The first five atom37 places (N, CA, C, CB, O) and aatype in JSON, in Angstrom:
{
  "aatype": [12, 9, 10, 13, 11, 19, 13, 9, 13, 9, 9, 15, 15, 10, 13, 10, 0, 0, 7, 10, 16, 16, 9, 19, 15, 14, 3, 9, 2, 15, 19, 13, 10, 14, 9, 16, 19, 2, 3, 5, 0, 16, 0, 9, 10, 9, 1, 0, 13, 7, 7, 19, 19, 16, 7, 19, 7, 18, 10, 15, 12, 1, 13, 9, 18, 15, 15, 15, 11, 19, 5, 19, 7, 16, 19, 9, 10, 18, 9, 9, 10, 16, 19, 19, 16, 0, 11, 10, 13, 15, 13, 18, 18, 3, 7, 18, 16, 8, 18, 15, 12, 0, 16, 13, 19, 9, 10, 9, 10, 13, 15, 15, 15, 10, 13, 9, 19, 5, 11, 0, 1, 11, 2, 6, 9, 7, 3, 5, 2, 13, 10, 2],
  "atom_mask": [
    [1, 1, 1, 1, 1],
    [1, 1, 1, 1, 1],
    [1, 1, 1, 1, 1],
    [1, 1, 1, 1, 1],
    [1, 1, 1, 1, 1],
    [1, 1, 1, 1, 1],
    [1, 1, 1, 1, 1],
    [1, 1, 1, 1, 1],
    [1, 1, 1, 1, 1],
    [1, 1, 1, 1, 1],
    [1, 1, 1, 1, 1],
    [1, 1, 1, 1, 1],
    [1, 1, 1, 1, 1],
    [1, 1, 1, 1, 1],
    [1, 1, 1, 1, 1],
    [1, 1, 1, 1, 1],
    [1, 1, 1, 1, 1],
    [1, 1, 1, 1, 1],
    [1, 1, 1, 0, 1],
    [1, 1, 1, 1, 1],
    [1, 1, 1, 1, 1],
    [1, 1, 1, 1, 1],
    [1, 1, 1, 1, 1],
    [1, 1, 1, 1, 1],
    [1, 1, 1, 1, 1],
    [1, 1, 1, 1, 1],
    [1, 1, 1, 1, 1],
    [1, 1, 1, 1, 1],
    [1, 1, 1, 1, 1],
    [1, 1, 1, 1, 1],
    [1, 1, 1, 1, 1],
    [1, 1, 1, 1, 1],
    [1, 1, 1, 1, 1],
    [1, 1, 1, 1, 1],
    [1, 1, 1, 1, 1],
    [1, 1, 1, 1, 1],
    [1, 1, 1, 1, 1],
    [1, 1, 1, 1, 1],
    [1, 1, 1, 1, 1],
    [1, 1, 1, 1, 1],
    [1, 1, 1, 1, 1],
    [1, 1, 1, 1, 1],
    [1, 1, 1, 1, 1],
    [1, 1, 1, 1, 1],
    [1, 1, 1, 1, 1],
    [1, 1, 1, 1, 1],
    [1, 1, 1, 1, 1],
    [1, 1, 1, 1, 1],
    [1, 1, 1, 1, 1],
    [1, 1, 1, 0, 1],
    [1, 1, 1, 0, 1],
    [1, 1, 1, 1, 1],
    [1, 1, 1, 1, 1],
    [1, 1, 1, 1, 1],
    [1, 1, 1, 0, 1],
    [1, 1, 1, 1, 1],
    [1, 1, 1, 0, 1],
    [1, 1, 1, 1, 1],
    [1, 1, 1, 1, 1],
    [1, 1, 1, 1, 1],
    [1, 1, 1, 1, 1],
    [1, 1, 1, 1, 1],
    [1, 1, 1, 1, 1],
    [1, 1, 1, 1, 1],
    [1, 1, 1, 1, 1],
    [1, 1, 1, 1, 1],
    [1, 1, 1, 1, 1],
    [1, 1, 1, 1, 1],
    [1, 1, 1, 1, 1],
    [1, 1, 1, 1, 1],
    [1, 1, 1, 1, 1],
    [1, 1, 1, 1, 1],
    [1, 1, 1, 0, 1],
    [1, 1, 1, 1, 1],
    [1, 1, 1, 1, 1],
    [1, 1, 1, 1, 1],
    [1, 1, 1, 1, 1],
    [1, 1, 1, 1, 1],
    [1, 1, 1, 1, 1],
    [1, 1, 1, 1, 1],
    [1, 1, 1, 1, 1],
    [1, 1, 1, 1, 1],
    [1, 1, 1, 1, 1],
    [1, 1, 1, 1, 1],
    [1, 1, 1, 1, 1],
    [1, 1, 1, 1, 1],
    [1, 1, 1, 1, 1],
    [1, 1, 1, 1, 1],
    [1, 1, 1, 1, 1],
    [1, 1, 1, 1, 1],
    [1, 1, 1, 1, 1],
    [1, 1, 1, 1, 1],
    [1, 1, 1, 1, 1],
    [1, 1, 1, 1, 1],
    [1, 1, 1, 0, 1],
    [1, 1, 1, 1, 1],
    [1, 1, 1, 1, 1],
    [1, 1, 1, 1, 1],
    [1, 1, 1, 1, 1],
    [1, 1, 1, 1, 1],
    [1, 1, 1, 1, 1],
    [1, 1, 1, 1, 1],
    [1, 1, 1, 1, 1],
    [1, 1, 1, 1, 1],
    [1, 1, 1, 1, 1],
    [1, 1, 1, 1, 1],
    [1, 1, 1, 1, 1],
    [1, 1, 1, 1, 1],
    [1, 1, 1, 1, 1],
    [1, 1, 1, 1, 1],
    [1, 1, 1, 1, 1],
    [1, 1, 1, 1, 1],
    [1, 1, 1, 1, 1],
    [1, 1, 1, 1, 1],
    [1, 1, 1, 1, 1],
    [1, 1, 1, 1, 1],
    [1, 1, 1, 1, 1],
    [1, 1, 1, 1, 1],
    [1, 1, 1, 1, 1],
    [1, 1, 1, 1, 1],
    [1, 1, 1, 1, 1],
    [1, 1, 1, 1, 1],
    [1, 1, 1, 1, 1],
    [1, 1, 1, 1, 1],
    [1, 1, 1, 1, 1],
    [1, 1, 1, 0, 1],
    [1, 1, 1, 1, 1],
    [1, 1, 1, 1, 1],
    [1, 1, 1, 1, 1],
    [1, 1, 1, 1, 1],
    [1, 1, 1, 1, 1],
    [1, 1, 1, 1, 1]
  ],
  "atom_positions": [
    [[-6.32, -38.02, 65.22], [-6.21, -39.41, 65.62], [-6.6, -40.35, 64.47], [-7.09, -39.68, 66.84], [-5.95, -41.37, 64.26]],
    [[-7.64, -39.98, 63.75], [-8.1, -40.83, 62.65], [-7.04, -40.95, 61.55], [-9.41, -40.28, 62.06], [-6.91, -41.99, 60.92]],
    [[-6.28, -39.88, 61.33], [-5.21, -39.91, 60.33], [-4.15, -40.93, 60.69], [-4.58, -38.52, 60.19], [-3.64, -41.64, 59.82]],
    [[-3.81, -41.02, 61.97], [-2.81, -41.99, 62.42], [-3.33, -43.42, 62.25], [-2.44, -41.73, 63.88], [-2.58, -44.32, 61.87]],
    [[-4.61, -43.62, 62.55], [-5.2, -44.95, 62.38], [-5.24, -45.36, 60.91], [-6.61, -44.98, 62.97], [-5.01, -46.52, 60.58]],
    [[-5.53, -44.41, 60.03], [-5.53, -44.7, 58.6], [-4.12, -45.06, 58.14], [-6.07, -43.48, 57.8], [-3.93, -45.99, 57.35]],
    [[-3.13, -44.33, 58.63], [-1.74, -44.63, 58.28], [-1.35, -46.03, 58.76], [-0.79, -43.57, 58.89], [-0.74, -46.78, 58.02]],
    [[-1.7, -46.37, 59.99], [-1.41, -47.71, 60.52], [-2.12, -48.77, 59.7], [-1.82, -47.82, 62.0], [-1.54, -49.83, 59.42]],
    [[-3.36, -48.51, 59.3], [-4.12, -49.46, 58.49], [-3.44, -49.7, 57.14], [-5.55, -48.97, 58.28], [-3.3, -50.84, 56.71]],
    [[-3.02, -48.63, 56.49], [-2.37, -48.75, 55.18], [-1.06, -49.54, 55.28], [-2.11, -47.36, 54.57], [-0.81, -50.45, 54.49]],
    [[-0.24, -49.17, 56.26], [1.05, -49.86, 56.42], [0.82, -51.32, 56.82], [1.91, -49.14, 57.48], [1.52, -52.21, 56.34]],
    [[-0.14, -51.57, 57.69], [-0.45, -52.95, 58.1], [-0.92, -53.77, 56.91], [-1.53, -52.95, 59.19], [-0.53, -54.94, 56.77]],
    [[-1.73, -53.18, 56.06], [-2.19, -53.87, 54.85], [-1.02, -54.22, 53.94], [-3.21, -53.01, 54.09], [-0.96, -55.31, 53.38]],
    [[-0.09, -53.29, 53.79], [1.1, -53.55, 52.98], [1.95, -54.65, 53.6], [1.93, -52.27, 52.82], [2.46, -55.52, 52.89]],
    [[2.11, -54.62, 54.92], [2.86, -55.68, 55.61], [2.22, -57.04, 55.37], [2.95, -55.39, 57.12], [2.9, -58.01, 55.05]],
    [[0.89, -57.1, 55.52], [0.19, -58.36, 55.3], [0.35, -58.84, 53.86], [-1.3, -58.21, 55.65], [0.63, -60.02, 53.62]],
    [[0.18, -57.94, 52.91], [0.31, -58.33, 51.5], [1.74, -58.78, 51.18], [-0.09, -57.15, 50.59], [1.93, -59.8, 50.52]],
    [[2.72, -58.03, 51.65], [4.12, -58.39, 51.37], [4.49, -59.7, 52.05], [5.06, -57.27, 51.84], [5.14, -60.56, 51.44]],
    [[4.09, -59.87, 53.3], [4.44, -61.09, 54.03], [3.76, -62.31, 53.45], [0.0, 0.0, 0.0], [4.41, -63.34, 53.24]],
    [[2.46, -62.22, 53.2], [1.75, -63.37, 52.65], [2.22, -63.72, 51.24], [0.25, -63.09, 52.64], [2.31, -64.89, 50.89]],
    [[2.51, -62.7, 50.43], [3.03, -62.96, 49.09], [4.38, -63.68, 49.17], [3.18, -61.64, 48.3], [4.65, -64.6, 48.4]],
    [[5.21, -63.25, 50.08], [6.53, -63.88, 50.25], [6.39, -65.31, 50.74], [7.39, -63.06, 51.22], [7.15, -66.19, 50.33]],
    [[5.44, -65.55, 51.63], [5.28, -66.88, 52.21], [4.68, -67.87, 51.21], [4.41, -66.82, 53.46], [5.23, -68.96, 51.02]],
    [[3.58, -67.52, 50.57], [2.81, -68.51, 49.82], [3.12, -68.59, 48.33], [1.37, -68.22, 49.98], [2.65, -69.51, 47.67]],
    [[3.88, -67.65, 47.78], [4.16, -67.73, 46.35], [5.31, -68.71, 46.09], [4.51, -66.33, 45.78], [6.3, -68.72, 46.82]],
    [[5.18, -69.54, 45.05], [6.24, -70.5, 44.73], [7.57, -69.82, 44.39], [5.81, -71.38, 43.57], [8.64, -70.3, 44.76]],
    [[7.49, -68.69, 43.69], [8.7, -67.95, 43.35], [8.9, -66.88, 44.42], [8.61, -67.31, 41.92], [8.06, -65.99, 44.58]],
    [[9.99, -66.96, 45.13], [10.24, -66.04, 46.26], [10.41, -64.6, 45.77], [11.48, -66.48, 47.05], [10.14, -63.66, 46.52]],
    [[10.86, -64.41, 44.55], [11.09, -63.07, 44.0], [9.75, -62.45, 43.62], [12.03, -63.13, 42.77], [9.03, -62.98, 42.77]],
    [[9.43, -61.34, 44.24], [8.17, -60.66, 43.97], [8.4, -59.16, 43.95], [7.1, -61.04, 45.03], [9.53, -58.69, 44.14]],
    [[7.33, -58.43, 43.73], [7.41, -56.98, 43.68], [7.79, -56.41, 45.05], [6.08, -56.39, 43.21], [8.32, -55.3, 45.13]],
    [[7.53, -57.15, 46.11], [7.82, -56.67, 47.46], [9.27, -56.91, 47.9], [6.89, -57.33, 48.44], [9.7, -56.38, 48.92]],
    [[10.0, -57.69, 47.15], [11.37, -58.05, 47.53], [12.37, -57.3, 46.65], [11.58, -59.59, 47.43], [12.41, -57.52, 45.44]],
    [[13.17, -56.42, 47.24], [14.06, -55.59, 46.44], [15.33, -56.29, 45.97], [14.43, -54.39, 47.21], [16.19, -55.65, 45.35]],
    [[15.48, -57.58, 46.25], [16.65, -58.33, 45.81], [16.19, -59.55, 45.03], [17.54, -58.75, 47.01], [15.02, -59.92, 45.08]],
    [[17.12, -60.15, 44.31], [16.83, -61.39, 43.59], [17.43, -62.54, 44.38], [17.39, -61.35, 42.15], [18.63, -62.54, 44.68]],
    [[16.61, -63.5, 44.72], [17.05, -64.66, 45.49], [17.32, -65.8, 44.52], [15.99, -65.07, 46.56], [16.45, -66.21, 43.75]],
    [[18.54, -66.32, 44.58], [18.94, -67.37, 43.67], [19.28, -68.69, 44.36], [20.1, -66.93, 42.87], [19.33, -69.73, 43.7]],
    [[19.5, -68.68, 45.66], [19.92, -69.91, 46.32], [18.91, -70.33, 47.39], [21.3, -69.74, 46.94], [18.1, -69.53, 47.87]],
    [[18.99, -71.6, 47.75], [18.04, -72.2, 48.68], [18.13, -71.59, 50.07], [18.26, -73.69, 48.77], [17.1, -71.31, 50.69]],
    [[19.33, -71.38, 50.58], [19.48, -70.87, 51.94], [18.87, -69.48, 52.1], [20.96, -70.82, 52.33], [18.23, -69.19, 53.1]],
    [[19.06, -68.63, 51.1], [18.49, -67.29, 51.16], [16.97, -67.33, 51.05], [19.07, -66.41, 50.05], [16.28, -66.58, 51.73]],
    [[16.45, -68.22, 50.21], [15.0, -68.35, 50.06], [14.37, -68.8, 51.38], [14.65, -69.36, 48.94], [13.31, -68.3, 51.76]],
    [[15.01, -69.74, 52.07], [14.5, -70.21, 53.36], [14.48, -69.06, 54.36], [15.37, -71.37, 53.89], [13.51, -68.9, 55.1]],
    [[15.54, -68.27, 54.39], [15.62, -67.14, 55.32], [14.58, -66.07, 54.99], [17.02, -66.53, 55.29], [13.94, -65.54, 55.9]],
    [[14.41, -65.77, 53.72], [13.46, -64.72, 53.31], [12.03, -65.13, 53.62], [13.6, -64.43, 51.81], [11.23, -64.29, 54.04]],
    [[11.67, -66.41, 53.42], [10.31, -66.85, 53.75], [10.04, -66.72, 55.25], [10.09, -68.31, 53.3], [8.95, -66.32, 55.66]],
    [[11.03, -67.07, 56.08], [10.85, -66.91, 57.53], [10.67, -65.43, 57.88], [12.06, -67.51, 58.3], [9.85, -65.09, 58.73]],
    [[11.44, -64.57, 57.24], [11.27, -63.14, 57.46], [9.89, -62.67, 57.01], [12.36, -62.35, 56.73], [9.31, -61.78, 57.62]],
    [[9.37, -63.27, 55.94], [8.01, -62.98, 55.5], [6.99, -63.31, 56.58], [0.0, 0.0, 0.0], [5.97, -62.64, 56.7]],
    [[7.27, -64.35, 57.37], [6.41, -64.69, 58.5], [6.41, -63.61, 59.56], [0.0, 0.0, 0.0], [5.37, -63.3, 60.14]],
    [[7.58, -63.04, 59.82], [7.67, -61.95, 60.79], [6.89, -60.74, 60.3], [9.16, -61.56, 61.05], [6.15, -60.12, 61.06]],
    [[7.05, -60.4, 59.04], [6.35, -59.25, 58.46], [4.84, -59.47, 58.52], [6.8, -59.0, 57.0], [4.08, -58.55, 58.83]],
    [[4.4, -60.69, 58.22], [2.97, -61.01, 58.29], [2.44, -60.88, 59.72], [2.71, -62.43, 57.76], [1.37, -60.31, 59.95]],
    [[3.2, -61.39, 60.67], [2.79, -61.3, 62.07], [2.68, -59.87, 62.55], [0.0, 0.0, 0.0], [1.73, -59.51, 63.25]],
    [[3.65, -59.04, 62.18], [3.61, -57.63, 62.58], [2.43, -56.92, 61.91], [4.94, -56.92, 62.21], [1.76, -56.09, 62.53]],
    [[2.17, -57.23, 60.64], [1.02, -56.64, 59.95], [-0.29, -57.03, 60.6], [0.0, 0.0, 0.0], [-1.17, -56.19, 60.78]],
    [[-0.42, -58.3, 60.95], [-1.65, -58.75, 61.61], [-1.83, -58.08, 62.97], [-1.64, -60.28, 61.78], [-2.91, -57.6, 63.29]],
    [[-0.77, -58.05, 63.75], [-0.89, -57.49, 65.1], [-1.15, -55.99, 65.07], [0.37, -57.77, 65.88], [-1.9, -55.48, 65.91]],
    [[-0.55, -55.27, 64.14], [-0.81, -53.84, 64.07], [-2.23, -53.57, 63.56], [0.23, -53.14, 63.17], [-2.85, -52.59, 63.96]],
    [[-2.72, -54.42, 62.69], [-4.11, -54.3, 62.25], [-5.05, -54.59, 63.42], [-4.41, -55.27, 61.06], [-6.06, -53.9, 63.6]],
    [[-4.73, -55.59, 64.19], [-5.53, -55.93, 65.36], [-5.5, -54.8, 66.39], [-5.04, -57.24, 65.99], [-6.49, -54.54, 67.07]],
    [[-4.35, -54.15, 66.51], [-4.19, -53.05, 67.46], [-5.18, -51.93, 67.18], [-2.76, -52.51, 67.4], [-5.7, -51.31, 68.11]],
    [[-5.45, -51.66, 65.9], [-6.37, -50.58, 65.54], [-7.79, -50.88, 66.02], [-6.37, -50.37, 64.02], [-8.47, -49.99, 66.53]],
    [[-8.23, -52.12, 65.85], [-9.63, -52.46, 66.09], [-9.91, -53.08, 67.45], [-10.1, -53.39, 65.03], [-11.07, -53.33, 67.78]],
    [[-8.88, -53.32, 68.25], [-9.09, -53.97, 69.53], [-8.87, -53.0, 70.67], [-8.15, -55.17, 69.67], [-7.97, -52.15, 70.63]],
    [[-9.7, -53.13, 71.68], [-9.53, -52.28, 72.86], [-8.98, -53.09, 74.03], [-10.85, -51.62, 73.24], [-8.74, -52.53, 75.11]],
    [[-8.78, -54.4, 73.83], [-8.29, -55.23, 74.93], [-6.78, -55.12, 75.05], [-8.71, -56.69, 74.73], [-6.07, -54.85, 74.08]],
    [[-6.31, -55.33, 76.26], [-4.87, -55.32, 76.51], [-4.33, -56.71, 76.19], [-4.55, -54.91, 77.99], [-4.77, -57.7, 76.77]],
    [[-3.4, -56.77, 75.27], [-2.8, -58.04, 74.88], [-1.44, -58.13, 75.55], [-2.67, -58.16, 73.32], [-0.65, -57.18, 75.51]],
    [[-1.16, -59.28, 76.17], [0.1, -59.45, 76.86], [1.24, -59.64, 75.87], [0.03, -60.64, 77.81], [1.03, -60.1, 74.74]],
    [[2.43, -59.3, 76.3], [3.61, -59.38, 75.45], [3.84, -60.81, 74.97], [4.84, -58.87, 76.2], [4.21, -61.03, 73.82]],
    [[3.63, -61.78, 75.83], [3.8, -63.18, 75.45], [2.89, -63.59, 74.3], [0.0, 0.0, 0.0], [3.29, -64.36, 73.43]],
    [[1.69, -63.07, 74.3], [0.74, -63.37, 73.23], [1.21, -62.75, 71.92], [-0.66, -62.85, 73.58], [1.1, -63.38, 70.86]],
    [[1.73, -61.55, 71.97], [2.25, -60.9, 70.76], [3.41, -61.7, 70.19], [2.69, -59.45, 71.08], [3.46, -61.95, 68.98]],
    [[4.33, -62.09, 71.04], [5.47, -62.88, 70.57], [5.0, -64.22, 70.01], [6.49, -63.11, 71.71], [5.52, -64.68, 69.0]],
    [[4.03, -64.84, 70.67], [3.51, -66.11, 70.19], [2.91, -65.99, 68.79], [2.46, -66.65, 71.16], [3.15, -66.84, 67.94]],
    [[2.12, -64.93, 68.55], [1.56, -64.72, 67.21], [2.66, -64.58, 66.16], [0.66, -63.47, 67.2], [2.57, -65.17, 65.08]],
    [[3.68, -63.82, 66.45], [4.77, -63.63, 65.49], [5.49, -64.95, 65.23], [5.77, -62.56, 66.0], [5.78, -65.28, 64.08]],
    [[5.77, -65.7, 66.29], [6.47, -66.97, 66.12], [5.61, -67.96, 65.34], [6.84, -67.56, 67.49], [6.13, -68.72, 64.52]],
    [[4.31, -67.97, 65.58], [3.43, -68.89, 64.84], [3.36, -68.54, 63.36], [2.04, -68.87, 65.44], [3.25, -69.44, 62.53]],
    [[3.41, -67.26, 63.02], [3.45, -66.92, 61.59], [4.79, -67.32, 60.98], [3.21, -65.42, 61.39], [4.84, -67.67, 59.8]],
    [[5.87, -67.27, 61.75], [7.17, -67.73, 61.24], [7.14, -69.25, 61.06], [8.32, -67.33, 62.21], [7.69, -69.76, 60.08]],
    [[6.51, -69.98, 61.97], [6.38, -71.43, 61.83], [5.59, -71.76, 60.57], [5.68, -72.05, 63.07], [5.95, -72.67, 59.82]],
    [[4.51, -71.03, 60.33], [3.73, -71.23, 59.1], [4.58, -70.95, 57.87], [2.48, -70.32, 59.09], [4.52, -71.69, 56.89]],
    [[5.37, -69.89, 57.92], [6.26, -69.57, 56.8], [7.29, -70.68, 56.58], [6.98, -68.24, 57.04], [7.63, -71.0, 55.44]],
    [[7.79, -71.27, 57.67], [8.75, -72.37, 57.54], [8.11, -73.57, 56.87], [9.31, -72.76, 58.92], [8.77, -74.26, 56.09]],
    [[6.85, -73.84, 57.16], [6.17, -74.96, 56.51], [6.07, -74.74, 55.0], [4.76, -75.15, 57.11], [6.32, -75.66, 54.22]],
    [[5.72, -73.53, 54.6], [5.69, -73.22, 53.17], [7.1, -73.3, 52.59], [5.09, -71.81, 52.93], [7.28, -73.73, 51.45]],
    [[8.1, -72.89, 53.35], [9.47, -72.96, 52.9], [9.91, -74.41, 52.67], [10.4, -72.29, 53.91], [10.61, -74.71, 51.71]],
    [[9.49, -75.3, 53.56], [9.81, -76.72, 53.35], [9.21, -77.22, 52.05], [9.31, -77.57, 54.53], [9.84, -77.98, 51.32]],
    [[7.99, -76.79, 51.77], [7.32, -77.23, 50.56], [7.98, -76.67, 49.3], [5.85, -76.82, 50.61], [8.23, -77.41, 48.35]],
    [[8.26, -75.36, 49.29], [8.78, -74.72, 48.1], [10.31, -74.8, 47.97], [8.37, -73.28, 48.09], [10.83, -74.97, 46.87]],
    [[11.02, -74.69, 49.09], [12.48, -74.56, 49.04], [13.23, -75.81, 49.47], [12.9, -73.41, 49.9], [14.44, -75.91, 49.23]],
    [[12.56, -76.74, 50.09], [13.21, -77.96, 50.53], [13.72, -77.85, 51.96], [0.0, 0.0, 0.0], [13.43, -76.9, 52.68]],
    [[14.49, -78.85, 52.34], [14.99, -78.97, 53.71], [16.5, -78.79, 53.75], [14.59, -80.33, 54.31], [17.21, -79.2, 52.83]],
    [[16.97, -78.2, 54.79], [18.39, -78.19, 55.12], [18.5, -78.5, 56.61], [19.08, -76.79, 54.76], [17.5, -78.44, 57.34]],
    [[19.69, -78.84, 57.06], [19.87, -79.11, 58.49], [19.55, -77.86, 59.31], [21.32, -79.59, 58.79], [18.93, -77.94, 60.37]],
    [[19.98, -76.73, 58.8], [19.72, -75.46, 59.5], [18.23, -75.16, 59.58], [20.44, -74.3, 58.79], [17.73, -74.77, 60.64]],
    [[17.51, -75.35, 58.47], [16.07, -75.05, 58.49], [15.32, -76.0, 59.4], [15.5, -75.12, 57.07], [14.36, -75.59, 60.05]],
    [[15.72, -77.25, 59.46], [15.06, -78.19, 60.37], [15.36, -77.85, 61.82], [15.51, -79.63, 60.06], [14.48, -77.93, 62.68]],
    [[16.61, -77.47, 62.1], [16.97, -77.1, 63.48], [16.21, -75.86, 63.92], [18.49, -76.85, 63.59], [15.69, -75.82, 65.04]],
    [[16.13, -74.85, 63.06], [15.39, -73.65, 63.44], [13.9, -73.94, 63.58], [15.61, -72.54, 62.41], [13.24, -73.35, 64.43]],
    [[13.37, -74.83, 62.76], [11.96, -75.19, 62.87], [11.68, -75.85, 64.22], [11.56, -76.14, 61.72], [10.7, -75.52, 64.89]],
    [[12.53, -76.78, 64.62], [12.36, -77.45, 65.91], [12.47, -76.44, 67.06], [13.41, -78.58, 66.09], [11.68, -76.48, 68.0]],
    [[13.43, -75.54, 66.96], [13.59, -74.51, 67.99], [12.34, -73.62, 68.05], [14.84, -73.65, 67.73], [11.87, -73.28, 69.14]],
    [[11.81, -73.24, 66.89], [10.6, -72.42, 66.86], [9.4, -73.15, 67.47], [10.27, -72.02, 65.42], [8.61, -72.54, 68.18]],
    [[9.27, -74.43, 67.2], [8.17, -75.22, 67.78], [8.32, -75.29, 69.3], [8.14, -76.66, 67.17], [7.34, -75.1, 70.02]],
    [[9.53, -75.56, 69.77], [9.76, -75.6, 71.22], [9.51, -74.24, 71.86], [11.2, -76.06, 71.52], [8.91, -74.15, 72.93]],
    [[9.97, -73.18, 71.2], [9.77, -71.83, 71.72], [8.3, -71.47, 71.78], [10.52, -70.82, 70.87], [7.82, -70.94, 72.79]],
    [[7.56, -71.75, 70.7], [6.14, -71.41, 70.69], [5.37, -72.26, 71.7], [5.55, -71.6, 69.29], [4.44, -71.76, 72.35]],
    [[5.73, -73.52, 71.85], [5.08, -74.37, 72.86], [5.34, -73.83, 74.26], [5.58, -75.82, 72.75], [4.44, -73.79, 75.09]],
    [[6.58, -73.43, 74.52], [6.92, -72.86, 75.82], [6.15, -71.57, 76.09], [8.43, -72.6, 75.91], [5.64, -71.37, 77.19]],
    [[6.07, -70.71, 75.09], [5.3, -69.48, 75.25], [3.84, -69.77, 75.55], [5.41, -68.62, 73.99], [3.23, -69.13, 76.41]],
    [[3.28, -70.74, 74.84], [1.88, -71.09, 75.04], [1.65, -71.63, 76.45], [1.43, -72.13, 74.0], [0.69, -71.23, 77.12]],
    [[2.51, -72.53, 76.91], [2.36, -73.13, 78.23], [2.5, -72.08, 79.33], [3.38, -74.25, 78.43], [1.69, -72.05, 80.26]],
    [[3.51, -71.22, 79.22], [3.71, -70.18, 80.23], [2.55, -69.19, 80.21], [5.04, -69.46, 80.01], [2.11, -68.72, 81.26]],
    [[2.06, -68.85, 79.02], [0.93, -67.92, 78.9], [-0.32, -68.49, 79.55], [0.65, -67.59, 77.41], [-1.04, -67.78, 80.25]],
    [[-0.59, -69.78, 79.32], [-1.75, -70.43, 79.94], [-1.61, -70.47, 81.46], [-1.93, -71.86, 79.4], [-2.57, -70.21, 82.19]],
    [[-0.41, -70.79, 81.94], [-0.17, -70.82, 83.39], [-0.37, -69.43, 84.0], [1.25, -71.34, 83.69], [-0.93, -69.3, 85.08]],
    [[0.1, -68.42, 83.31], [-0.05, -67.05, 83.81], [-1.52, -66.64, 83.86], [0.75, -66.07, 82.94], [-1.96, -66.0, 84.82]],
    [[-2.28, -67.0, 82.83], [-3.71, -66.67, 82.83], [-4.43, -67.39, 83.96], [-4.35, -67.04, 81.48], [-5.33, -66.83, 84.58]],
    [[-4.05, -68.64, 84.23], [-4.65, -69.38, 85.34], [-4.31, -68.75, 86.67], [-4.2, -70.84, 85.32], [-5.16, -68.68, 87.56]],
    [[-3.08, -68.27, 86.82], [-2.69, -67.59, 88.07], [-3.47, -66.3, 88.26], [-1.18, -67.29, 88.08], [-3.93, -66.0, 89.36]],
    [[-3.62, -65.53, 87.19], [-4.39, -64.29, 87.26], [-5.85, -64.58, 87.58], [-4.29, -63.5, 85.94], [-6.47, -63.88, 88.38]],
    [[-6.4, -65.62, 86.96], [-7.79, -66.01, 87.23], [-7.98, -66.45, 88.66], [0.0, 0.0, 0.0], [-8.99, -66.11, 89.27]],
    [[-7.02, -67.2, 89.22], [-7.1, -67.64, 90.6], [-7.02, -66.46, 91.56], [-6.0, -68.64, 90.91], [-7.71, -66.44, 92.58]],
    [[-6.19, -65.47, 91.26], [-6.08, -64.29, 92.12], [-7.37, -63.48, 92.11], [-4.91, -63.42, 91.67], [-7.8, -62.98, 93.15]],
    [[-7.97, -63.35, 90.93], [-9.23, -62.61, 90.85], [-10.35, -63.35, 91.58], [-9.63, -62.37, 89.39], [-11.24, -62.72, 92.16]],
    [[-10.31, -64.68, 91.56], [-11.34, -65.47, 92.22], [-11.23, -65.33, 93.74], [-11.22, -66.94, 91.81], [-12.25, -65.3, 94.43]],
    [[-10.0, -65.26, 94.25], [-9.81, -65.14, 95.7], [-10.18, -63.78, 96.24], [-8.38, -65.44, 96.05], [-10.56, -63.66, 97.4]],
    [[-10.09, -62.75, 95.42], [-10.39, -61.39, 95.89], [-11.83, -61.16, 95.87], [-9.71, -60.34, 95.06], [-12.29, -60.07, 96.22]]
  ]
}
């Protein structure tokens, strides 16, 4: 069992390093990216993907050390929030396009919806436990 946890830790660390490097470095081309990015649209897409990789790395690292049951909505919310963070860095480094602004607005609406539904669900669960 410990061998599997060590493997998850190593891969999670690599995911975090690759994702954060892709998100926060001014030059999108890094040791973690096997292609050369030359245009704005591809750079915007790659930074958003870096957000997904960062979110998965964080969640898998959290999975190793946490014994609590995390709901699916919370997992999706964490991933979407790391993509939103990546989009903010993308706006700073890569600029704006109509597509990037539209996807940013959709991501904000999606994450807000996930948060609201998650809070409502927790309140419903809390009310049910209180009545029993």
